[in-house]
C-alpha positions as CSV (number, residue, x, y, z in Angstrom):
1,X,132.1,110.7,150.1
2,X,131.8,107.4,151.9
3,X,134.4,106.5,154.5
4,X,135.5,103.0,155.6
5,X,138.4,101.9,157.8
6,X,141.7,102.8,156.1
7,X,140.0,103.7,152.8
8,X,138.3,106.6,151.0
9,X,135.8,106.2,148.2
10,X,135.0,109.3,146.1
11,X,132.0,109.4,143.8
12,X,133.0,111.9,141.1
13,X,131.2,113.1,138.1
14,X,133.8,115.5,136.7
15,X,134.7,115.4,133.0
16,X,137.3,112.9,131.9
17,X,139.8,115.7,131.1
18,X,140.0,116.8,134.8
19,X,142.4,115.2,137.2
20,X,141.6,114.5,140.8
21,X,142.3,117.6,142.8
22,X,143.8,117.3,146.3
23,X,141.1,119.5,147.7
24,X,138.6,116.9,146.6
25,X,139.6,114.9,149.7
26,X,138.9,116.9,152.8
27,X,140.0,114.6,155.6
28,X,143.0,112.5,156.4
29,X,143.3,109.3,158.4
30,X,146.6,108.0,159.7
31,X,145.5,104.5,158.7
32,X,144.7,105.6,155.1
33,X,146.1,103.2,152.6
34,X,144.0,103.7,149.4
35,X,141.6,106.0,147.6
36,X,139.2,104.7,145.0
37,X,137.6,107.2,142.5
38,X,134.4,106.1,140.8
39,X,133.7,108.1,137.6
40,X,130.7,107.9,135.3
41,X,132.7,107.0,132.2
42,X,134.2,104.0,130.4
43,X,138.0,104.2,130.8
44,X,139.9,102.6,133.7
45,X,142.5,105.1,135.0
46,X,145.3,105.2,137.7
47,X,145.8,108.6,139.2
48,X,148.1,110.3,141.6
49,X,147.3,112.8,144.3
50,X,150.2,114.8,145.8
51,X,148.6,115.1,149.2
52,X,148.3,111.3,149.8
53,X,151.3,109.0,149.1
54,X,148.9,106.1,148.4
55,X,147.7,104.4,145.3
56,X,144.6,105.9,143.7
57,X,142.4,103.5,141.7
58,X,139.8,104.8,139.3
59,X,136.8,102.7,138.6
60,X,134.5,103.2,135.6
61,X,130.7,103.1,135.8
62,X,128.7,103.0,132.6
63,X,125.8,105.4,132.4
64,X,122.5,103.7,131.7
65,X,120.9,105.0,128.5
66,X,117.6,106.7,129.1
67,X,114.7,104.8,127.6
68,X,112.5,106.9,125.3
69,X,108.8,106.5,126.0
70,X,106.7,105.2,123.1
71,X,104.3,107.9,121.8
72,X,100.8,106.5,121.6
73,X,97.6,108.3,120.4
74,X,94.4,106.8,121.8
75,X,91.3,107.5,119.7
76,X,87.7,106.7,120.8
77,X,84.2,108.3,121.0
78,X,83.9,106.9,124.5
79,X,85.6,108.6,127.5
80,X,85.4,105.5,129.6
81,X,87.3,103.5,126.9
82,X,89.9,106.2,126.8
83,X,90.3,106.1,130.5
84,X,90.8,102.4,130.5
85,X,93.4,102.6,127.7
86,X,95.2,105.2,129.7
87,X,95.1,103.0,132.8
88,X,96.5,100.0,130.9
89,X,99.4,102.2,129.5
90,X,100.3,103.9,132.7
91,X,104.1,104.1,133.4
92,X,107.3,105.4,131.9
93,X,107.2,103.2,128.8
94,X,104.4,105.0,127.2
95,X,103.5,108.7,126.5
96,X,99.8,108.8,125.6
97,X,97.7,111.4,123.8
98,X,93.9,110.9,124.1
99,X,91.7,112.1,121.3
100,X,88.0,112.0,122.1
101,X,85.8,111.8,119.0
102,X,82.9,114.3,119.1
103,X,81.4,112.8,115.9
104,X,81.5,109.2,114.5
105,X,80.3,110.2,111.0
106,X,82.6,109.2,108.2
107,X,82.9,112.7,106.5
108,X,83.9,114.2,109.9
109,X,86.4,111.5,110.7
110,X,87.9,111.8,107.2
111,X,89.0,115.4,107.8
112,X,89.7,115.2,111.6
113,X,93.2,116.7,112.6
114,X,95.2,113.8,113.9
115,X,98.0,114.3,116.5
116,X,101.4,112.9,115.6
117,X,102.4,109.7,117.3
118,X,104.3,106.5,116.6
119,X,101.3,104.1,117.2
120,X,97.6,104.8,117.2
121,X,95.1,102.8,119.2
122,X,91.7,103.1,117.5
123,X,88.4,102.1,119.2
124,X,86.5,100.7,116.2
125,X,83.1,100.8,117.9
126,X,81.7,102.8,115.0
127,X,80.3,102.0,111.6
128,X,82.6,100.2,109.2
129,X,82.7,103.1,106.8
130,X,83.5,105.5,109.6
131,X,86.3,103.3,110.8
132,X,87.7,103.1,107.3
133,X,87.5,106.9,106.9
134,X,89.4,107.3,110.2
135,X,92.2,104.9,109.4
136,X,92.6,106.4,105.9
137,X,92.8,109.8,107.5
138,X,95.5,108.7,110.0
139,X,97.7,107.2,107.2
140,X,97.3,110.1,104.9
141,X,98.4,112.6,107.6
142,X,101.1,110.3,109.0
143,X,102.2,107.7,106.4
144,X,104.6,105.9,108.8
145,X,101.9,105.4,111.5
146,X,101.2,102.0,112.9
147,X,97.6,101.3,113.9
148,X,96.1,99.0,116.5
149,X,92.4,98.5,116.2
150,X,90.3,97.5,119.3
151,X,86.7,96.4,119.1
152,X,84.1,94.1,120.8
153,X,85.1,91.2,118.6
154,X,86.3,90.5,115.1
155,X,85.1,87.8,112.6
156,X,87.2,86.8,109.7
157,X,85.6,89.3,107.3
158,X,86.0,92.2,109.7
159,X,89.6,91.3,110.4
160,X,90.5,91.2,106.7
161,X,88.7,94.5,106.2
162,X,90.7,96.2,109.0
163,X,94.0,94.8,107.7
164,X,93.1,96.0,104.2
165,X,92.5,99.4,105.6
166,X,96.0,99.5,107.2
167,X,95.7,98.1,110.7
168,X,98.7,96.2,112.0
169,X,97.1,94.8,115.1
170,X,93.7,93.6,116.2
171,X,92.5,93.2,119.8
172,X,89.1,92.7,121.5
173,X,88.4,94.9,124.5
174,X,89.0,92.0,126.8
175,X,92.3,91.1,125.2
176,X,93.4,94.8,125.3
177,X,93.5,94.8,129.1
178,X,96.1,92.0,129.2
179,X,97.9,92.4,125.9
180,X,97.9,96.1,124.8
181,X,101.1,97.1,126.7
182,X,103.0,94.1,125.1
183,X,101.5,94.5,121.7
184,X,102.3,98.2,121.0
185,X,106.1,98.0,121.1
186,X,106.0,95.1,118.7
187,X,103.6,96.9,116.3
188,X,105.7,100.1,116.6
189,X,108.8,98.1,115.4
190,X,107.0,96.9,112.3
191,X,105.4,93.7,113.5
192,X,101.8,92.5,113.4
193,X,99.7,91.6,116.5
194,X,97.1,89.4,114.8
195,X,96.1,85.8,115.3
196,X,98.3,83.6,113.0
197,X,95.3,82.0,111.4
198,X,93.7,85.4,110.6
199,X,96.9,86.8,109.2
200,X,97.5,83.7,107.0
201,X,93.9,83.8,105.7
202,X,94.3,87.5,104.9
203,X,97.5,86.9,102.9
204,X,95.8,84.1,101.0
205,X,92.8,86.3,100.2
206,X,95.1,89.1,98.9
207,X,97.1,86.8,96.7
208,X,94.0,85.1,95.3
209,X,92.2,88.4,94.6
210,X,88.4,88.7,94.5
211,X,86.3,88.8,91.3
212,X,84.6,92.0,92.6
213,X,88.0,93.7,92.9
214,X,89.0,92.6,89.3
215,X,85.7,94.1,88.0
216,X,86.6,97.3,89.8
217,X,89.9,97.4,87.9
218,X,88.2,96.8,84.6
219,X,85.6,99.5,85.3
220,X,88.4,102.1,86.0
221,X,89.0,102.6,82.3
222,X,86.8,105.7,82.6
223,X,89.5,107.6,84.5
224,X,89.9,111.3,83.5
225,X,93.1,112.4,82.0
226,X,94.2,114.1,85.2
227,X,93.4,110.9,87.2
228,X,95.5,108.9,84.8
229,X,98.4,111.3,85.4
230,X,98.0,111.1,89.1
231,X,97.8,107.3,89.0
232,X,100.9,107.1,86.9
233,X,102.7,109.3,89.4
234,X,101.5,107.1,92.3
235,X,102.9,104.1,90.5
236,X,106.3,105.9,90.4
237,X,106.0,106.0,94.2
238,X,105.8,109.8,94.3
239,X,104.4,111.6,97.4
240,X,101.5,114.0,97.1
241,X,103.8,117.0,97.2
242,X,106.0,115.6,94.5
243,X,102.9,114.8,92.3
244,X,101.7,118.4,92.7
245,X,105.0,119.8,91.6
246,X,105.2,117.4,88.6
247,X,101.6,118.2,87.4
248,X,101.7,121.8,88.5
249,X,98.6,121.4,90.8
250,X,98.2,122.0,94.5
251,X,98.7,119.2,97.1
252,X,95.0,119.6,98.1
253,X,94.0,118.8,94.5
254,X,96.3,115.8,94.4
255,X,94.6,114.5,97.6
256,X,91.2,115.0,95.9
257,X,92.2,112.9,92.9
258,X,93.8,110.2,95.0
259,X,90.6,109.9,97.0
260,X,88.6,109.5,93.8
261,X,91.1,106.9,92.5
262,X,90.8,104.9,95.8
263,X,87.0,105.0,95.5
264,X,86.9,103.9,91.8
265,X,89.3,101.0,92.4
266,X,87.5,99.9,95.6
267,X,90.5,100.1,97.9
268,X,91.2,102.0,101.1
269,X,94.9,102.8,100.8
270,X,97.2,104.0,98.0
271,X,99.5,101.0,98.7
272,X,96.6,98.7,97.9
273,X,95.9,100.7,94.8
274,X,99.5,100.3,93.6
275,X,99.5,96.6,94.3
276,X,96.2,96.2,92.5
277,X,97.5,98.0,89.4
278,X,100.6,95.9,89.2
279,X,98.6,92.7,89.6
280,X,96.4,93.9,86.7
281,X,99.4,94.6,84.5
282,X,100.9,91.2,85.3
283,X,97.6,89.5,84.5
284,X,97.4,91.4,81.2
285,X,101.0,90.3,80.2
286,X,100.4,86.7,81.1
287,X,97.0,86.4,79.2
288,X,97.6,84.6,75.9
289,X,96.3,86.4,72.8
């Protein structure tokens, strides 16, 4: 309770349904002429208090919504890099989980358990194949994950490769110090943090298609019957569990066939596989006989 000349101000956090009780005010002043009650709710009220024959005004104060920290998983084989990422993301806006990679071999990264998070910051200071295995693993375990890749530098080919693998943001180590905290919320909301020229060039390359990719599609005619069934189910946008139920096989077996399909078609992600198959179908329809 704060007292001023001729006035009482009460800070009250009682539920809306409760009226101001006389015993809430424990002193009286002969010069008292008003009482103001401040409540943490949205309605403006006028109240009476039998002990004081004075007006009682009720003011409303809105509660500020508590901001939820963005969950970020930091992945690197280097403890110093992890420490630097943690330092950059210190504060209430981020909740970080650090995952130190004991191995940088592709097969190990392909089956590494990945903690659940909204955004993943991946240190790509590993072989290209190992980085691809890690990104594929993250997206298979957490299909809604958003991935930011950090490396020493990116040329055009490396940038396109990372974007094909599913990355939504690219930063050099130097850029990460200044931009990582700003980039992650945008990436988490579905945006890209990539230089405009790089993103434009990547889109053009996807739309144009490459001869080697088209050859891969043609070579995929040797799919087994089961692989054909799994591919058809993927084109129906079914999840692994749904494909397993449809074909009466385990989810682990579905993952095995999906991995083989990605390899045969020369793509990293099932989304790219689906896009590629639809492009092939479209080209077949448009080809004059």
